[in-house]
Backbone and ligand atoms as CSV (ligand in chain L), in Angstrom:
chain,resi,resn,atom,element,x,y,z
A,1,MET,N,N,-42.368,-0.172,46.501
A,1,MET,CA,C,-42.798,1.201,46.725
A,1,MET,C,C,-43.152,1.871,45.418
A,2,LYS,N,N,-44.263,2.535,45.450
A,2,LYS,CA,C,-44.750,3.082,44.200
A,2,LYS,C,C,-44.051,4.394,43.877
A,3,LYS,N,N,-43.315,4.366,42.782
A,3,LYS,CA,C,-42.645,5.574,42.328
A,3,LYS,C,C,-43.669,6.563,41.800
A,4,PHE,N,N,-43.308,7.806,41.917
A,4,PHE,CA,C,-44.199,8.802,41.362
A,4,PHE,C,C,-43.829,9.061,39.910
A,5,ILE,N,N,-44.799,8.893,39.046
A,5,ILE,CA,C,-44.554,9.165,37.624
A,5,ILE,C,C,-45.391,10.350,37.193
A,6,TRP,N,N,-44.703,11.337,36.686
A,6,TRP,CA,C,-45.364,12.567,36.273
A,6,TRP,C,C,-46.190,12.320,35.011
A,7,THR,N,N,-47.476,12.671,35.078
A,7,THR,CA,C,-48.302,12.589,33.876
A,7,THR,C,C,-48.939,13.952,33.647
A,8,SER,N,N,-49.492,14.127,32.453
A,8,SER,CA,C,-49.973,15.458,32.078
A,8,SER,C,C,-51.107,15.957,32.975
A,9,GLU,N,N,-51.798,15.042,33.648
A,9,GLU,CA,C,-52.897,15.497,34.521
A,9,GLU,C,C,-52.377,16.380,35.661
A,10,TYR,N,N,-51.084,16.279,35.977
A,10,TYR,CA,C,-50.526,17.095,37.063
A,10,TYR,C,C,-50.081,18.477,36.588
A,11,ASN,N,N,-50.098,18.651,35.302
A,11,ASN,CA,C,-49.642,19.926,34.755
A,11,ASN,C,C,-50.641,21.034,34.994
A,12,LEU,N,N,-50.171,22.133,35.565
A,12,LEU,CA,C,-51.051,23.287,35.736
A,12,LEU,C,C,-50.899,24.247,34.551
A,13,GLY,N,N,-49.835,24.063,33.796
A,13,GLY,CA,C,-49.566,24.999,32.701
A,13,GLY,C,C,-48.925,26.283,33.203
A,14,VAL,N,N,-48.399,26.212,34.423
A,14,VAL,CA,C,-47.676,27.341,35.025
A,14,VAL,C,C,-46.290,26.790,35.346
A,15,SER,N,N,-45.310,27.102,34.488
A,15,SER,CA,C,-44.064,26.337,34.550
A,15,SER,C,C,-43.326,26.464,35.880
A,16,VAL,N,N,-43.360,27.652,36.487
A,16,VAL,CA,C,-42.618,27.796,37.749
A,16,VAL,C,C,-43.160,26.822,38.800
A,17,ILE,N,N,-44.473,26.643,38.814
A,17,ILE,CA,C,-45.088,25.727,39.786
A,17,ILE,C,C,-44.906,24.268,39.340
A,18,ASP,N,N,-45.123,24.011,38.072
A,18,ASP,CA,C,-44.974,22.632,37.579
A,18,ASP,C,C,-43.558,22.107,37.833
A,19,GLU,N,N,-42.563,22.977,37.619
A,19,GLU,CA,C,-41.178,22.550,37.842
A,19,GLU,C,C,-40.934,22.237,39.320
A,20,GLN,N,N,-41.519,23.054,40.182
A,20,GLN,CA,C,-41.347,22.790,41.620
A,20,GLN,C,C,-42.031,21.482,42.014
A,21,HIS,N,N,-43.235,21.260,41.483
A,21,HIS,CA,C,-43.927,20.000,41.794
A,21,HIS,C,C,-43.081,18.811,41.331
A,22,GLN,N,N,-42.518,18.939,40.138
A,22,GLN,CA,C,-41.711,17.829,39.607
A,22,GLN,C,C,-40.471,17.600,40.459
A,23,HIS,N,N,-39.861,18.698,40.895
A,23,HIS,CA,C,-38.673,18.565,41.736
A,23,HIS,C,C,-39.023,17.885,43.064
A,24,PHE,N,N,-40.167,18.260,43.601
A,24,PHE,CA,C,-40.658,17.646,44.834
A,24,PHE,C,C,-40.768,16.125,44.655
A,25,PHE,N,N,-41.338,15.721,43.537
A,25,PHE,CA,C,-41.499,14.286,43.309
A,25,PHE,C,C,-40.180,13.598,42.989
A,26,ASP,N,N,-39.218,14.331,42.446
A,26,ASP,CA,C,-37.876,13.752,42.266
A,26,ASP,C,C,-37.294,13.375,43.633
A,27,ILE,N,N,-37.480,14.267,44.593
A,27,ILE,CA,C,-36.954,13.976,45.935
A,27,ILE,C,C,-37.676,12.755,46.522
A,28,VAL,N,N,-39.003,12.726,46.371
A,28,VAL,CA,C,-39.782,11.570,46.852
A,28,VAL,C,C,-39.231,10.276,46.246
A,29,ASN,N,N,-39.006,10.279,44.958
A,29,ASN,CA,C,-38.514,9.067,44.292
A,29,ASN,C,C,-37.113,8.679,44.764
A,30,ARG,N,N,-36.273,9.684,45.030
A,30,ARG,CA,C,-34.932,9.378,45.550
A,30,ARG,C,C,-35.025,8.717,46.919
A,31,ILE,N,N,-35.988,9.154,47.719
A,31,ILE,CA,C,-36.162,8.529,49.040
A,31,ILE,C,C,-36.622,7.075,48.872
A,32,TYR,N,N,-37.596,6.868,47.985
A,32,TYR,CA,C,-38.038,5.487,47.737
A,32,TYR,C,C,-36.870,4.613,47.272
A,33,ASP,N,N,-36.007,5.169,46.422
A,33,ASP,CA,C,-34.829,4.422,45.951
A,33,ASP,C,C,-33.953,3.989,47.124
A,34,LEU,N,N,-33.671,4.966,47.988
A,34,LEU,CA,C,-32.826,4.679,49.149
A,34,LEU,C,C,-33.425,3.561,50.001
A,35,LEU,N,N,-34.731,3.681,50.259
A,35,LEU,CA,C,-35.398,2.706,51.124
A,35,LEU,C,C,-35.453,1.335,50.470
A,36,GLU,N,N,-35.678,1.345,49.168
A,36,GLU,CA,C,-35.751,0.073,48.447
A,36,GLU,C,C,-34.441,-0.688,48.505
A,37,LYS,N,N,-33.348,0.094,48.507
A,37,LYS,CA,C,-32.022,-0.528,48.589
A,37,LYS,C,C,-31.727,-1.000,50.007
A,38,GLY,N,N,-32.674,-0.740,50.909
A,38,GLY,CA,C,-32.466,-1.156,52.297
A,38,GLY,C,C,-31.499,-0.248,53.033
A,39,ASN,N,N,-31.327,0.953,52.510
A,39,ASN,CA,C,-30.397,1.884,53.148
A,39,ASN,C,C,-30.943,2.330,54.501
A,40,ASP,N,N,-30.185,2.050,55.559
A,40,ASP,CA,C,-30.663,2.495,56.870
A,40,ASP,C,C,-29.640,3.433,57.518
A,41,ASN,N,N,-28.850,4.054,56.670
A,41,ASN,CA,C,-27.884,5.042,57.145
A,41,ASN,C,C,-28.621,6.266,57.700
A,42,LYS,N,N,-28.512,6.423,59.003
A,42,LYS,CA,C,-29.307,7.449,59.686
A,42,LYS,C,C,-29.053,8.850,59.123
A,43,GLU,N,N,-27.776,9.179,58.973
A,43,GLU,CA,C,-27.419,10.518,58.488
A,43,GLU,C,C,-28.045,10.795,57.125
A,44,GLU,N,N,-27.916,9.794,56.265
A,44,GLU,CA,C,-28.405,9.952,54.895
A,44,GLU,C,C,-29.929,10.120,54.861
A,45,LEU,N,N,-30.612,9.303,55.654
A,45,LEU,CA,C,-32.073,9.377,55.698
A,45,LEU,C,C,-32.546,10.708,56.270
A,46,LEU,N,N,-31.904,11.140,57.334
A,46,LEU,CA,C,-32.308,12.410,57.947
A,46,LEU,C,C,-32.059,13.566,56.993
A,47,LYS,N,N,-30.953,13.471,56.272
A,47,LYS,CA,C,-30.600,14.546,55.345
A,47,LYS,C,C,-31.638,14.665,54.227
A,48,ILE,N,N,-32.046,13.542,53.693
A,48,ILE,CA,C,-32.961,13.608,52.549
A,48,ILE,C,C,-34.393,13.970,52.995
A,49,VAL,N,N,-34.786,13.559,54.183
A,49,VAL,CA,C,-36.107,13.960,54.693
A,49,VAL,C,C,-36.111,15.470,54.941
A,50,LYS,N,N,-35.005,15.977,55.413
A,50,LYS,CA,C,-34.915,17.418,55.620
A,50,LYS,C,C,-34.999,18.144,54.277
A,51,GLU,N,N,-34.335,17.572,53.292
A,51,GLU,CA,C,-34.401,18.168,51.951
A,51,GLU,C,C,-35.855,18.206,51.467
A,52,LEU,N,N,-36.572,17.107,51.699
A,52,LEU,CA,C,-37.981,17.027,51.276
A,52,LEU,C,C,-38.837,18.087,51.974
A,53,THR,N,N,-38.717,18.178,53.280
A,53,THR,CA,C,-39.585,19.125,54.003
A,53,THR,C,C,-39.165,20.567,53.715
A,54,ASP,N,N,-37.874,20.825,53.647
A,54,ASP,CA,C,-37.422,22.187,53.311
A,54,ASP,C,C,-37.962,22.589,51.945
A,55,TYR,N,N,-37.866,21.649,51.004
A,55,TYR,CA,C,-38.326,21.989,49.656
A,55,TYR,C,C,-39.839,22.194,49.628
A,56,ALA,N,N,-40.567,21.362,50.374
A,56,ALA,CA,C,-42.031,21.509,50.438
A,56,ALA,C,C,-42.389,22.885,50.984
A,57,PHE,N,N,-41.722,23.305,52.041
A,57,PHE,CA,C,-42.023,24.603,52.653
A,57,PHE,C,C,-41.694,25.740,51.683
A,58,TYR,N,N,-40.575,25.593,51.011
A,58,TYR,CA,C,-40.184,26.588,50.018
A,58,TYR,C,C,-41.247,26.679,48.918
A,59,HIS,N,N,-41.725,25.522,48.495
A,59,HIS,CA,C,-42.740,25.478,47.445
A,59,HIS,C,C,-44.052,26.125,47.904
A,60,LEU,N,N,-44.504,25.791,49.107
A,60,LEU,CA,C,-45.753,26.375,49.606
A,60,LEU,C,C,-45.627,27.894,49.686
A,61,SER,N,N,-44.468,28.361,50.109
A,61,SER,CA,C,-44.335,29.817,50.219
A,61,SER,C,C,-44.278,30.490,48.845
A,62,THR,N,N,-43.794,29.769,47.832
A,62,THR,CA,C,-43.842,30.327,46.468
A,62,THR,C,C,-45.293,30.553,46.059
A,63,GLU,N,N,-46.127,29.536,46.272
A,63,GLU,CA,C,-47.548,29.676,45.928
A,63,GLU,C,C,-48.170,30.836,46.697
A,64,GLU,N,N,-47.859,30.892,47.975
A,64,GLU,CA,C,-48.476,31.917,48.833
A,64,GLU,C,C,-48.060,33.324,48.424
A,65,LYS,N,N,-46.825,33.446,47.974
A,65,LYS,CA,C,-46.341,34.750,47.493
A,65,LYS,C,C,-47.222,35.223,46.327
A,66,TYR,N,N,-47.519,34.306,45.417
A,66,TYR,CA,C,-48.364,34.678,44.265
A,66,TYR,C,C,-49.815,34.907,44.687
A,67,PHE,N,N,-50.295,34.159,45.667
A,67,PHE,CA,C,-51.678,34.384,46.123
A,67,PHE,C,C,-51.847,35.830,46.586
A,68,THR,N,N,-50.868,36.292,47.356
A,68,THR,CA,C,-50.939,37.658,47.867
A,68,THR,C,C,-50.798,38.652,46.724
A,69,GLN,N,N,-49.797,38.401,45.892
A,69,GLN,CA,C,-49.513,39.306,44.771
A,69,GLN,C,C,-50.722,39.442,43.827
A,70,PHE,N,N,-51.423,38.327,43.590
A,70,PHE,CA,C,-52.532,38.337,42.626
A,70,PHE,C,C,-53.896,38.431,43.322
A,71,ALA,N,N,-53.894,38.664,44.630
A,71,ALA,CA,C,-55.133,38.778,45.418
A,71,ALA,C,C,-56.085,37.597,45.144
A,72,TYR,N,N,-55.574,36.399,45.347
A,72,TYR,CA,C,-56.356,35.179,45.106
A,72,TYR,C,C,-57.576,35.127,46.032
A,73,SER,N,N,-58.754,34.960,45.443
A,73,SER,CA,C,-59.986,35.035,46.243
A,73,SER,C,C,-60.146,33.847,47.199
A,74,ASP,N,N,-59.555,32.710,46.860
A,74,ASP,CA,C,-59.721,31.513,47.691
A,74,ASP,C,C,-58.513,31.279,48.610
A,75,ILE,N,N,-57.794,32.349,48.858
A,75,ILE,CA,C,-56.538,32.205,49.624
A,75,ILE,C,C,-56.758,31.541,50.990
A,76,GLU,N,N,-57.849,31.902,51.652
A,76,GLU,CA,C,-58.059,31.382,53.005
A,76,GLU,C,C,-58.178,29.861,53.021
A,77,ASN,N,N,-59.021,29.348,52.107
A,77,ASN,CA,C,-59.170,27.901,52.009
A,77,ASN,C,C,-57.867,27.215,51.672
A,78,HIS,N,N,-57.190,27.777,50.686
A,78,HIS,CA,C,-55.960,27.149,50.222
A,78,HIS,C,C,-54.904,27.131,51.337
A,79,MET,N,N,-54.859,28.229,52.074
A,79,MET,CA,C,-53.892,28.307,53.172
A,79,MET,C,C,-54.176,27.267,54.257
A,80,LYS,N,N,-55.452,26.909,54.421
A,80,LYS,CA,C,-55.792,25.885,55.415
A,80,LYS,C,C,-55.113,24.562,55.068
A,81,TYR,N,N,-55.135,24.213,53.766
A,81,TYR,CA,C,-54.452,22.976,53.340
A,81,TYR,C,C,-52.957,23.060,53.642
A,82,HIS,N,N,-52.379,24.213,53.329
A,82,HIS,CA,C,-50.941,24.372,53.564
A,82,HIS,C,C,-50.633,24.272,55.061
A,83,THR,N,N,-51.496,24.889,55.869
A,83,THR,CA,C,-51.287,24.847,57.317
A,83,THR,C,C,-51.352,23.409,57.826
A,84,MET,N,N,-52.332,22.645,57.312
A,84,MET,CA,C,-52.436,21.249,57.725
A,84,MET,C,C,-51.161,20.482,57.385
A,85,PHE,N,N,-50.635,20.756,56.210
A,85,PHE,CA,C,-49.395,20.084,55.791
A,85,PHE,C,C,-48.248,20.453,56.741
A,86,ARG,N,N,-48.150,21.730,57.057
A,86,ARG,CA,C,-47.051,22.178,57.931
A,86,ARG,C,C,-47.171,21.562,59.332
A,87,ILE,N,N,-48.412,21.483,59.830
A,87,ILE,CA,C,-48.613,20.903,61.167
A,87,ILE,C,C,-48.209,19.427,61.167
A,88,GLN,N,N,-48.687,18.698,60.161
A,88,GLN,CA,C,-48.364,17.270,60.075
A,88,GLN,C,C,-46.854,17.063,59.948
A,89,THR,N,N,-46.217,17.891,59.143
A,89,THR,CA,C,-44.769,17.782,58.965
A,89,THR,C,C,-44.046,18.068,60.278
A,90,GLY,N,N,-44.564,19.024,61.019
A,90,GLY,CA,C,-43.993,19.350,62.328
A,90,GLY,C,C,-44.082,18.163,63.278
A,91,GLU,N,N,-45.216,17.449,63.214
A,91,GLU,CA,C,-45.368,16.273,64.073
A,91,GLU,C,C,-44.362,15.182,63.699
A,92,TYR,N,N,-44.154,15.025,62.410
A,92,TYR,CA,C,-43.161,14.038,61.958
A,92,TYR,C,C,-41.758,14.435,62.435
A,93,SER,N,N,-41.445,15.720,62.333
A,93,SER,CA,C,-40.113,16.172,62.777
A,93,SER,C,C,-39.915,15.854,64.251
A,94,GLU,N,N,-40.986,16.027,65.013
A,94,GLU,CA,C,-40.925,15.742,66.440
A,94,GLU,C,C,-40.664,14.245,66.676
A,95,ARG,N,N,-41.330,13.403,65.893
A,95,ARG,CA,C,-41.107,11.955,66.032
A,95,ARG,C,C,-39.684,11.578,65.645
A,96,ILE,N,N,-39.156,12.252,64.616
A,96,ILE,CA,C,-37.755,11.989,64.232
A,96,ILE,C,C,-36.830,12.408,65.373
A,97,ARG,N,N,-37.121,13.583,65.934
A,97,ARG,CA,C,-36.267,14.129,66.983
A,97,ARG,C,C,-36.221,13.204,68.202
A,98,LYS,N,N,-37.384,12.646,68.550
A,98,LYS,CA,C,-37.443,11.725,69.697
A,98,LYS,C,C,-36.560,10.504,69.470
A,99,GLY,N,N,-36.557,10.031,68.207
A,99,GLY,CA,C,-35.626,8.971,67.842
A,99,GLY,C,C,-35.928,7.595,68.409
A,100,ASP,N,N,-37.185,7.352,68.829
A,100,ASP,CA,C,-37.465,6.032,69.397
A,100,ASP,C,C,-38.240,5.122,68.432
A,101,GLU,N,N,-38.230,5.477,67.160
A,101,GLU,CA,C,-38.940,4.640,66.177
A,101,GLU,C,C,-37.948,4.100,65.152
A,102,ASP,N,N,-38.397,3.080,64.444
A,102,ASP,CA,C,-37.589,2.533,63.357
A,102,ASP,C,C,-37.501,3.592,62.256
A,103,LEU,N,N,-36.289,4.093,62.004
A,103,LEU,CA,C,-36.151,5.259,61.124
A,103,LEU,C,C,-36.594,5.012,59.679
A,104,PRO,N,N,-36.138,3.926,59.020
A,104,PRO,CA,C,-36.600,3.708,57.643
A,104,PRO,C,C,-38.124,3.636,57.537
A,105,LYS,N,N,-38.759,3.031,58.535
A,105,LYS,CA,C,-40.219,2.917,58.532
A,105,LYS,C,C,-40.875,4.296,58.649
A,106,LEU,N,N,-40.330,5.092,59.541
A,106,LEU,CA,C,-40.854,6.443,59.734
A,106,LEU,C,C,-40.632,7.295,58.490
A,107,VAL,N,N,-39.466,7.149,57.894
A,107,VAL,CA,C,-39.160,7.907,56.670
A,107,VAL,C,C,-40.139,7.518,55.554
A,108,LEU,N,N,-40.456,6.218,55.482
A,108,LEU,CA,C,-41.422,5.775,54.473
A,108,LEU,C,C,-42.797,6.398,54.736
A,109,GLU,N,N,-43.190,6.435,55.989
A,109,GLU,CA,C,-44.485,7.013,56.346
A,109,GLU,C,C,-44.536,8.495,55.953
A,110,ILE,N,N,-43.473,9.204,56.244
A,110,ILE,CA,C,-43.416,10.633,55.925
A,110,ILE,C,C,-43.473,10.840,54.410
A,111,THR,N,N,-42.701,10.026,53.695
A,111,THR,CA,C,-42.629,10.177,52.240
A,111,THR,C,C,-43.971,9.852,51.590
A,112,ASP,N,N,-44.614,8.783,52.061
A,112,ASP,CA,C,-45.949,8.435,51.547
A,112,ASP,C,C,-46.938,9.568,51.829
A,113,PHE,N,N,-46.870,10.093,53.046
A,113,PHE,CA,C,-47.766,11.190,53.397
A,113,PHE,C,C,-47.548,12.378,52.452
A,114,ALA,N,N,-46.292,12.771,52.271
A,114,ALA,CA,C,-45.986,13.942,51.443
A,114,ALA,C,C,-46.431,13.705,50.003
A,115,LYS,N,N,-46.172,12.495,49.509
A,115,LYS,CA,C,-46.556,12.176,48.130
A,115,LYS,C,C,-48.077,12.212,47.966
A,116,ASN,N,N,-48.789,11.570,48.878
A,116,ASN,CA,C,-50.254,11.524,48.765
A,116,ASN,C,C,-50.869,12.902,48.933
A,117,TRP,N,N,-50.324,13.647,49.877
A,117,TRP,CA,C,-50.855,14.999,50.100
A,117,TRP,C,C,-50.667,15.837,48.842
A,118,LEU,N,N,-49.448,15.834,48.310
A,118,LEU,CA,C,-49.194,16.714,47.166
A,118,LEU,C,C,-49.980,16.283,45.934
A,119,THR,N,N,-50.065,14.981,45.716
A,119,THR,CA,C,-50.797,14.487,44.549
A,119,THR,C,C,-52.237,14.992,44.554
A,120,LYS,N,N,-52.905,14.805,45.692
A,120,LYS,CA,C,-54.299,15.250,45.791
A,120,LYS,C,C,-54.386,16.764,45.714
A,121,HIS,N,N,-53.448,17.395,46.384
A,121,HIS,CA,C,-53.460,18.857,46.457
A,121,HIS,C,C,-53.321,19.489,45.063
A,122,ILE,N,N,-52.445,18.931,44.252
A,122,ILE,CA,C,-52.264,19.465,42.894
A,122,ILE,C,C,-53.566,19.326,42.110
A,123,LEU,N,N,-54.140,18.127,42.185
A,123,LEU,CA,C,-55.297,17.839,41.330
A,123,LEU,C,C,-56.543,18.619,41.727
A,124,VAL,N,N,-56.643,18.999,42.984
A,124,VAL,CA,C,-57.848,19.711,43.423
A,124,VAL,C,C,-57.556,21.189,43.679
A,125,ALA,N,N,-56.789,21.454,44.726
A,125,ALA,CA,C,-56.606,22.856,45.144
A,125,ALA,C,C,-55.754,23.672,44.171
A,126,ASP,N,N,-54.633,23.078,43.729
A,126,ASP,CA,C,-53.739,23.858,42.860
A,126,ASP,C,C,-54.373,24.145,41.501
A,127,LYS,N,N,-55.163,23.192,41.021
A,127,LYS,CA,C,-55.828,23.405,39.719
A,127,LYS,C,C,-56.698,24.657,39.750
A,128,MET,N,N,-57.208,24.992,40.937
A,128,MET,CA,C,-58.141,26.112,41.040
A,128,MET,C,C,-57.471,27.476,40.857
A,129,TYR,N,N,-56.206,27.570,41.250
A,129,TYR,CA,C,-55.566,28.889,41.113
A,129,TYR,C,C,-54.873,29.086,39.755
A,130,ALA,N,N,-54.710,27.983,39.012
A,130,ALA,CA,C,-53.953,28.067,37.759
A,130,ALA,C,C,-54.472,29.159,36.802
A,131,PRO,N,N,-55.794,29.275,36.591
A,131,PRO,CA,C,-56.260,30.315,35.661
A,131,PRO,C,C,-55.852,31.730,36.096
A,132,LEU,N,N,-55.884,31.979,37.394
A,132,LEU,CA,C,-55.498,33.298,37.900
A,132,LEU,C,C,-54.013,33.574,37.644
A,133,PHE,N,N,-53.180,32.573,37.911
A,133,PHE,CA,C,-51.737,32.743,37.705
A,133,PHE,C,C,-51.474,33.023,36.218
A,134,LYS,N,N,-52.181,32.285,35.372
A,134,LYS,CA,C,-51.983,32.476,33.932
A,134,LYS,C,C,-52.455,33.865,33.501
A,135,ALA,N,N,-53.574,34.296,34.072
A,135,ALA,CA,C,-54.107,35.622,33.733
A,135,ALA,C,C,-53.108,36.730,34.098
A,136,HIS,N,N,-52.221,36.415,35.069
A,136,HIS,CA,C,-51.202,37.383,35.454
A,136,HIS,C,C,-49.874,37.150,34.717
A,137,GLY,N,N,-49.958,36.394,33.662
A,137,GLY,CA,C,-48.794,36.262,32.781
A,137,GLY,C,C,-47.839,35.122,33.103
A,138,LEU,N,N,-48.165,34.317,34.118
A,138,LEU,CA,C,-47.307,33.148,34.374
A,138,LEU,C,C,-47.736,32.042,33.424
A,139,ASN,N,N,-46.766,31.423,32.785
A,139,ASN,CA,C,-47.157,30.300,31.926
A,139,ASN,C,C,-46.033,29.286,31.852
L,1,LIG,FE,FE,-50.938,24.651,47.208
């Protein structure tokens, strides 16, 4: 499983956001560690996936708070990406709740999805708001 390694290309130069992105990827890497060890402890897996999604939602709302505060012109587009993420995450939660799938496999799918989504999202969408955040004194 490919660990996420933070490189400077992911840096927005806005520390509050960069720290959250890094924390998000720390959780992703912890999940990969668990899965690599063959851990199939249901409680543990459910707990860490919940941590991942809770943290993702918390992170998205941090960005959204600043979009409103700084009157971000591209808010509508950016919110569409966030909405897509929330919908997909909701579908995964539903699959977990049903409980008829192989849990480690499902957890891997969710983690890969979250990692790929965030990686692309940082490099494209998040990069676009960074100048505005900086102009408002975030650094
Ligand atoms: Fe975002």
